[in-house]
C-alpha positions in Angstrom: 142.0 108.7 127.3 141.0 106.9 124.0 137.4 107.5 124.0 137.5 111.2 124.7 137.3 112.0 121.1 134.0 110.5 120.2 130.7 111.3 122.2 129.2 108.2 124.0 126.2 108.0 122.1 128.3 107.6 119.0 130.3 105.0 120.6 127.4 102.9 121.7 125.7 102.9 118.4 128.6 101.9 116.0 127.5 98.7 114.2 129.8 97.3 111.3 128.4 96.9 107.7 127.9 93.2 106.7 130.6 92.3 104.1 128.2 89.8 102.6 125.8 92.5 101.9 128.5 94.6 100.2 129.5 91.7 98.0 125.8 91.1 97.0 125.0 94.7 96.2 128.3 94.7 94.0 127.4 91.6 92.2 123.9 93.0 91.5 125.4 96.1 90.2 127.7 94.3 87.8 124.9 91.9 86.9 122.8 94.9 85.9 125.6 96.7 83.9 126.1 93.4 81.8 122.5 93.2 81.3 122.4 96.8 80.2 125.5 96.1 77.8 123.7 93.2 76.3 120.4 95.1 75.7 122.4 98.1 73.9 123.9 95.4 71.7 120.2 94.4 70.7 120.5 91.0 72.6 117.3 89.9 74.3 118.4 89.4 78.0 115.8 86.9 78.5 117.4 84.7 76.0 120.8 84.6 77.4 121.5 81.9 80.0 121.7 83.1 83.6 124.8 81.3 84.2 126.5 83.2 81.2 125.2 86.7 82.6 127.0 85.6 85.9 130.2 84.7 84.4 130.1 88.1 82.4 129.1 89.9 85.8 132.3 88.3 87.6 134.5 89.4 84.8 132.9 93.0 84.7 133.1 93.1 88.7 136.9 92.3 88.4 137.5 95.2 86.0 135.5 97.6 88.0 136.4 97.3 91.6 134.8 100.8 92.1 131.5 98.7 92.3 132.6 97.6 96.0 132.9 101.0 97.2 129.7 102.1 95.6 128.1 98.9 97.4 129.6 99.8 100.7 128.0 103.4 100.5 124.7 101.9 99.5 124.9 99.4 102.2 125.3 102.0 104.9 122.6 104.1 103.2 120.1 100.8 103.6 121.4 100.2 107.1 122.6 96.8 106.3 124.3 96.1 109.5 125.9 92.8 110.7 123.9 90.9 113.4 125.8 90.4 116.5 126.9 86.9 116.9 126.0 85.2 120.2 128.9 84.1 122.1 129.4 80.6 122.9 129.4 79.3 126.5 132.9 78.2 127.4 133.1 74.3 127.5 136.1 74.5 130.1 133.5 75.6 132.8 131.5 72.3 132.2 
């Protein structure tokens, strides 16, 4: 039996982590890292265009894929679960 390895309560409470939440948290971490780099260089972050920070954050995220793993762990701690999608009524029954 496939379900005998986990207690029933564990099977009933499984909820997948939202992929969009993980992406948002990873982008935020990359953005913060870029802003910290700018500050350490003596640049006033408030004078840098947000679009430039976003571009730099995207490049930073590509070179630091571990941010996705950290974001996943953070999303799990925060309880950012996907909302269950409603099933659409079948049109063939009409």
